N, C-alpha and C positions, 0 to 999 in steps of 0.2 A: 730501602732494604734491597739486598741482592735477590735476584730470582733467575730462573733458567729460561725465561721467555725471550723470543726474538722481537717482540712488540712491547710497547709500554702503555698503550691506550686500548681500552676495551669499550666499544660502542654497543650498548644494549638497546634494542628496539623491540618492545613487547606490547602485545595487546592487553596482557594482564600479568601480574606478578604471582609468584607462589614461593613457598619456603625454600625450594631448591635454588631458585634464582637469588633469593635474598642471602642464602648461605654462600653462594658463589661470589656475590658482590663483596660480602664481608671478607672472604678468603682473598680475593683479588686485591682489595685495599691493603690487607695485612702484608701482602707480598710486594707492595710498592707499585702496583699498577694504577693508572688513572682510569676511573670508571665514569663513563658518560651514559646516564640512564634516561631513556625516553619511554613513557608509557602512554599508549593511546588514550586520548580523552583528557589528559593532563595538560597543563600550560605548555604551549610550544609544540604540541603534537595533536592536531585536531583529528576528529573521527574521519574526516574526508581526505586526510593526507596519507599518501602511500608510505612515505618516510618523512620524518621531521624536517621542516624547511631548514633548520639550523645545520643538520647533517649534510643536506644537499649543498648548502652554502660553504661549509668548512672543509668538506672532503670531496676531492675529485681525482682524476687520473694523475694529476701532478702533486697531490698532497695526501697520499695514502700510506706512506712509509711508517712503520711502527704502529699500525692500527689493525685490530681484529674486531669484526662485527658479528654479533649474535642476535638472531631474531626468531620469533615463533610465527612469523607471517610470511607466506609464500611471495606475495607481491613486494613486500619490503626487501626480502632476500634478493629478488630479481633486480630491484633498483639499486640496492647497495652494491651488488656485483657489477652493475653497469658503471658505477662510480670508480671502479677499480679496486674496491676494498676486498680484503680477505674475509670471506663470509662463511659462517656455518649456520644451518638451520637448527632450531630447537623444537623437539617434539615432547611436550609436557606429558607426563604420565596421566592416563585417564582422559586425555583430550582427544577429539576426533583426529584421525590421521590427516596430516598436512602433506601435500605433494609439492616438495620444494624443487626448484630448478637449479640448485647448487649441488656440488659433489659431496658435501659433507653434512651430516645431520647427527646431532647428539641428543640424548634423552635425559641424562643426569649430569648436569653441569659440574656439580661438586665432585663427581667421581672421575671426570676426564683428566687424564695425565697431561703434564706439561708438554711432553713430546708430541702428543696428538694435536694440540692447538698450534704448536710450532710447525707441524707438517702442513696444516691448513694454510698457515701464513706463507710458508715456503712455496707451496703450489701456486698460490695466487700471484706471487712475485717472481716466479721462475727461478727460484734459488735451488740449485741441485743438492740433493740429499747425499751426504757422505755415508757410504755403505760400510767401509772398513778402512782401517789404517794398519798396514802390516809393517814388518821391519824395514822393507825397502820400497813399499808402494802405498799409494792412496787409491782407493776404489770409490768412484762416485758416479752419480747420474750424469748423463751428457746434457749439454745445452747447445743451442744453435751456434754459439760462439766457438764451439769445438770443431765445427765442420772442416776448416782448413787443415787442422792437425789430423782429422780422421781420414781425409783424402791422402795425406802423406803416409799414414799407417797402412792404408789399403793398397798403396802402390808398392809396398815392400814385397819383394819376391816370395819370401817365406810365408807371408800372410795371403797374398793373392792366389797362391797355389790351391788353397783350401776353402776360400770364401768367395761369395759372389761380389762383384764390384759394386760400389755405390752408384746411385743414379747421377745423372747430370745435376749440376748444382741447384738449379731452381726446383727440380722435383725432389731432390734429397732434402732441401730446406723445408719444404712442405711436409714431407714424410717424417722428418725429425720432430717438427712441431706437433704433428698428430700423435706421434709415438709418445712424446713426453706427456701430452694431455690425456691420452687414452690408455696407454699401457702402464706407465709408471703410476698414474693416479688410480686406475681401476684395479690392477693386480697387486700393486705395491712392490713389484719387482720387474725385471726386464734385463736387457743387456746394458752393462755399465762400462765405464772407461777406466783404464788402469794407467796411473801416472807414476813416474819415478819420483820418490819423495825428495831426493837430493836435487835433481835438475828441473823437475816440473814437466818433463817431456811425457807425451802420450806414448806408451810403449805396448799397449794392448787393449783388448776388450775381454770382459768376462761377465757372466751373469746367468740368469734363469729365463727360459722361454717356455711356452706351452706347446706341446706336440701331442697329436693323437697316436696312441700306441694300443693295439689290441682293442680298438673301439672306445678307449677311454682317454681323457685328457690327462697328460702326465707333465710333470715339471722336469725340464731338460737343462742340465748344466752345459754351458758353452764357454770356451776360452780360446783366445788367440794371443800370441805374444810376438812382438817384432823379432825379426831374424837375429839381429845382433845381441838380443837379450835372452835367446834360447840357450838351453844346456847350462843354465845357471841356477836351476831350481826355482825360477820365477813362476812358472806355470803351477807348480805344486803349492808354492806359497800363496798365490792369488786364489787358486781354486779351493784351498783349505779354508781361507777366510770367507769365501762365498758360501761354502757348505755350512760353516758355523752360523753365518747370518741367516741362511735358509732355515736351519733347525731352530735357532734360539729366538730370532726376531719374527720370522714368517711362519713358524710352527709347521714347516713342511716335513713330512714323514719320510719321503723317498725321492731320490733324484735319479735321472736317467742320462745316459750318454748315447748319442747316435754318431758313430765314427765310421768314416769311409774305410773300406776293407784294406786299402793300401796305405792308410795313414798310420804307420807303425809307431811313430813317436807319440801320437795322441793316444793310441791304445795303451801304450806302455805307461803313460801318465795316468790314465784312467785306472789301470790296475794298481799302480802305486798309491792312488787315492782311496783304494778299497772297493772299487767297482768290480762286479763279477759279470761274466758274459751271460746274457739272457737268450739271445737268438740273433737272427738277421732280419733285415727289412730293407725296403727301398725308401730312403729319406731324400726328399727334394730331387727325385729322379736318379739317385745314385745308390749303388749297392752298399749297404752299411751293416755294421755289427752293432747290436744293442747291448748296453751294459746298464746295470742298476745297482743302487746302494741304499740301504736303509740308514736313516740319519738318527743320531742320538741327541736328544734334547738335554742341554745342560742347565736350563733355567726353568 
């Protein structure tokens, strides 16, 4: 049976079962997923085992594609993650709080949407999330493989005029890895990459970052477009898609712009996008104008 999952095997490692887990197993099987269930104390999973020996034997860093693991045990979650598996902790209702060392924990398996389990799988396997598909562009998360194209983008005169340069390669590589692990995973947003749908070229960056304004953390919209693709409505097209994603997928209520006072083109785009002038401030050591816009939720 067809389903929307990026994985086809679910490994369940539990100290005990409950109705929520049983319902999830039934649903998973009906959706065509292969379910491997291990319950502590049953055959093949002794009380002294951190994880079932069969799991340790069959799954490792070279054999984790297409597999999602779910467990209610903190030690098991840690070991499953070491094997390279995509792992989510499970906190059963009414049970003592478990402190998991993994990034994702769910409490009602039967209520978790397909996209959330897919996100857990993508994060574990460094698969970039597609943010939006516009008429002319694709907007997605960056990967370390994008670094050569990013250096080319940042060397563009029209881009370099307004943004700080990238670090030297080794430092930028480590920064990018940490950004993907900490910013994308923790906030669910960040600065993304913009590609031409027709050619596949990297033509810009756009996204959302966090900035302190008036003593509070605010969500800031950012955008840069390669010089030869400016004055074609590309910035408006991309920024509109980012704002829609912010409103409908991230449930962000308000976005801000921090634009250098002499960046007339960027200020003009901000006004065209519906941002209004709020005041002035010093952003990253530069005199800037602040703009803000209330977002409308369509979902």
